[in-house]
N, C-alpha and C positions, 0 to 999 in steps of 0.2 A: 412412452419414452420419458425418461427423467434425466435431469442433469445434477451431478454431484460435484461439489468443489471442496477440496480438502487442503488445508495448509499443513505442511510437514516441517518440523524443526529437527533435522537429522543430527545437528551438533548442539542442540539445546541452546543455551545462552552463551556458549563458548564463542570467542571471536579473536582474530589476530590483530584487531585494532582496539584502541581505547578511546572511542569517540566520546567527547565530553558531554554530549546531550542524549546519549542512547536511552530511549524509553524502555527498551526491553531489559537492559541491565537493571533499571529501576524496578520493573515488574518482577524480575527474577529474584532480586534481593528481598522482596516482600514475602517470598515463599519459604517454607521450612527447608526445601531443597532448591538451592539457587540454580544448579546445573544438573541435568540428568545424564551428562556425558554424551557419548556418541551412540546413535541408534544401532543396535546389534542386528546381525543377519536374521536371527530368530524373531526379533521384533518386527522387522520388515515383512517376513513371511506371514506372521500372524495378523498384522495390520492389513495387508493386501488380501488375505483370505477372508477377513471379515468385511472388507469392502466388496469383494467379488460375490459374497454370499447372497447379496440382494440385487445384483445386476441382471438386467434382461437385455436381449438383443435390441440394438438401437439406442441404448443408453449412452450418455456422455459423462466422462469423468475428467475433471481438471485437477491436477496436483500442482500446488505452489510450494516451492521449497524456500524457506526463509530461516532466519536465525535470531540471535547470534549470526555466525557466518556459515552458511550451509556448505560451501565448498570445502570446509575443513573435514567433512565426512569422507572426502576422497572420491576419485572417479569410479573406483570399483563399487562403491555403495550405489552410485547412480546406474552403473551398468547392470547390477543385480536387480535393482528396482524396475528399470525399464524392461529387462528381460522377463520378469515375472508378469508385469502388467501387459506385456505384449502377447501373452498367451491367452488373454481373454478373447472369446469369440464374439464378433459382431458388436463390439463396444468401442466407441471412439475415445481414446485417451490422449489428453494434451498436457503439456508441462510448461511451467514457468519457474524461473530461478531469480531470486533477488540476491545480489552479491556486492561486496565492496570492490571486487575486481582484482584484488591483490594476487590471488593464486591462478588467475586465468592465463593459460598459455596455449600454444598451438594444439596440443592434444585435447585440452578442454574444449576449445572452440570447434574442433572437428566433431567431437561428440555432440555438442549442443546443436550444431547445424544438422548433423545426421538425424537427430531425433526431434527436430523442429521446436526446440525450447525457445520460449520468449524470455529474454533476459532483462531484468531491471538492474541498472548499474547506479550505485549511489555516488553522486558527484554534486558538490554544492555550488558549482558553476563559477563562483568568484574565487580565484586561486587563494588569495589571502584569507578569505573566510573559511574555505575548505581546509587549508593547512593549519589554521588555528585550532579547529575542533576535531577534525578527522585525522587523528594521529596514530602512529604505531606504538608498540610497547616501549619504545625508547623516546617517545614524545615527538617524533619527527612527522612532518606533514606528508600526505600521500597523494597529492595531486598528480605528480609525474607518473606514478604507478597506475593510477586509475585511468588517466588519459591514454596511457600505453595499452591498457586492456580494451578501451573503446576502439583504438586503432586495429587491434587484433580482431575484434568482433566485426568491424567493417570489412576487413580483409577476407574473412571467411563468410561474409554475407549472413551473419547471425542476426535475427531480428532482435532489436533491443530498444528500450526506452531509458531515459535518464530520470533518476529519482533524486530530486533536490530537496533537502530539508530546509524549510523556510524559517530561518532564524531571524531575529530582529536585525542582525547585521546584514544578512543577505537582502532582507526586505527593504532596506534603505536605498538600494541601488537597482531598481527595476530596469532601467535603460542599459546598464552594464550587463545585467543578466541576459537581456534579450540579445545584445551584441555577441555575447559568448555563445548563446544558442545558435546564432547565425554562423559564427566562426567555426564551431564544431559541427555544423550542419546536423543538429539534433532535430529529428522529425517528430519525436514523441517525448513529452516531458510531463512529469507529475511533481508538483510542489506539495510536500507534506508539512503542515504546520509543526514547528518544533514545540513539543509539549512540555509543560511543567511537570514536576514530579507528582506521583500519585498522592503523596502526603508531604507536608513540611514546606520549606521555603520555596518560593518561586525561582526557577532556574534563570540565571542571567541571559541565557540563550533563547528562552521561550518567547514565541511570537506574542505580540499584543494585538488586540482587535484593530486599533488605529493603523498600525503598520500593515496588517493584513489588507485593510481596505485601500490604503494609499498605494501599496505595491500592485494590487490587482487592477486598480483603476488605470494606472499608467501602462501596465502590461497589456490591458485590454485595447487601448488605443494603438499600441504597436502591433498587436496581433491582428486587429481589424484592418489596419493599413496594409499588411501583407496579404490578407485575403482579397482586398480590393485590387492588388497587383497580380492576382491569380495564383498565389501560393497558399498552401494550407499546412500550417504547422500545428500539430495537436498539442494543446495545453489542456490537461485532463479536467481541471476545474471549470474552464470555460465550456468544454465539451459536455460535462455533466450538467451544468446549469442550462445550457441550450437544449440538451436532450430532455431535461425535465419540462421545459416549456413546450417542446415538440411532442414528446411522447406522453407527457402527463404522469410519468413515473420516474423514480430516481435510478440513475445508472451508476451512482457513486454511493458507497455504503454510508448510511447515517445522514445523508443530505436532507432528508425530510424529518429528521428528529426521531426516527424509529430505529431501534436496535433489532436487526434481523440476525438471529444466531447463525454463526458460521461453524466450522469444525476445524479447530486448531489442534494439532497432534504433536505433543512433545516427544523427545527421544525415547522415553520409556513407554510410549503409547498413551499416556495420560491425555485426555481430551478436554478442551475448553471452548466456550462459545464465542470468543473474540480475542484477537491478538493483543488488544490493549488490556485484557483482563484474564491473563493466564496465571491466576492466583489460586491459592488453596481454597479460597471461599467459593470460587466458581468452577471448580473441577467437576466435570460431568461424569467421569468414569474412565474407562481405558479401552482403546480400540483393539487391543490384542485379545480382549475377552468379551467385547460387545460389538454389535453391528452399528452401522451408521444410523439407522432409524432408531435403534434403542438409545443411542447417545443423544440424538436430536429431540427425543421425547422424554429425556430424563428430567427429574424434578428440578435439577439445577438450571435447566433452560428457562423454566417459568420464573425461578428466583432471579435470574439475570434480567429477563425482560421486564419483570415487575418491580425491580429495585427502584428506590426513590431517585428521581431525576428532576430536582427542583429547577424551575425557571422563574425569572423575575416577572413581576406584574406587568411591566411595560410590553412584554411579548404579546399579551392579550390584545393590545391596542395596535399592534404592528400590522400594516397592510400585507406583509409577506408571511404572516403566521401560518396560514394554510399551506404555504409553499415550503416553509423552512421548519416550523415547529421547534425552534431552538437548536437545529442542526445536531451533529454528532455529540452526544453527552460528554465524551472524553475530550473533545476539542472546543467546548464552549468558551472556556477561559481565553483561548487563543484566537478564536474567530469572532465570537458574538459579543461577549461582555466580560468584564472583570469582576462584577459584583459591587464595584465602588461607585458607579455612575449609571446613567441611563443610555449610554452610548453603545451601539452595536455595530461592529465592523461589517458584518454581512449585510445589514440593512443599508449602511452607508454605501457599500459597493453597489447594491441593487438600485438604490436611489440615483446614483450617478451613471450607472451603465446598463440598467435594466432595459431601457428602450432600445439601446443599440443591440443588446443581446436578442431582444424580441424581433428586431428587424432581420438579424442574421438567421434566426430560427425560421422566420417565414420564407426567406430567400433560399435557404439551403435545407429545407425540411426533409426532402427525399434523401439527400446525401447523408444527413445526420441519422435518419432512420436506419439506413444501411450500415453506417458505422457502428451504431449502437448494438446491432445484432452480432457484429464480429468482435466487439470489445468485451471486456470483462476479464477478471483474473489478473489484471495488470497492476492493480494498486497495492500499495504498501510493500 
């Protein structure tokens, strides 16, 4: 039995918002073709045929739809996709969708519930921060529309988590963030560090290592206090760190400094090894003409894994080096270090909260093992 996870971008880099910090808009602009448009029905058929070609009874396939904004592809796209994949015999197929929530309505929610989609909704949790950067084409904030979408998901009992981009502005207010999580009754949240651009000037919204550490130190105290009260709210970063302590293996991509190639498929079928690196340089091939195994063994995979990933000398003296190894290469400037000093945000966090995390790991090890087996595919 094997497990296959594939990220699909059915609307390429197209989006109905103009978020000021969008990392994928930055990635797309670095390509010769910024947008491949909408995924065509013949592309869907060819992609799924090549996925199915190597499946055996008992296999599991997880599709994650991302963008750009994947709902722009329309409900008929997803109906066709699910209908074709539903014909596979003795194969477990699961789905996740990351969305800004703008287009979600009753019909969408009924479909998502019927087919057990896990939905990730992008919401930056502090209204002023959200409305400053997550704007529509007219420059208007979108908090009201996104919270309306969350209400709809709740009404239809669709499983979802909140995806909050951790900008410097959001990171300044961990207590207010926690209060908003409680107010909205968010049970699962993932904070994604706001990234700087691939090249050029550092974005004013990009997280800094010091803000990263201070945010999570305060949030950890609030999270732990709720646990002591018998409540468990999933904060993915904490779950991942504790799982690493309990299981001895990462449950979050890149947490141990190792790039493990994924399969990200653009609207024309082009395949890449990582959502952060969907660039011409790392294009692996095309899933309309090659199988999953052919793409994952393509020369581009080795080039991606072996690319230079410099770390500063102070990492070698760090007590957490075997635990972290520099973390995700794309996020190092935001989490670990800026290259201007010997300060590391991740080390600072572990210095201040590591013992508390270890205590939780020992106390809740069985629960965490069970949770780790059912997690996955929820990030980004």
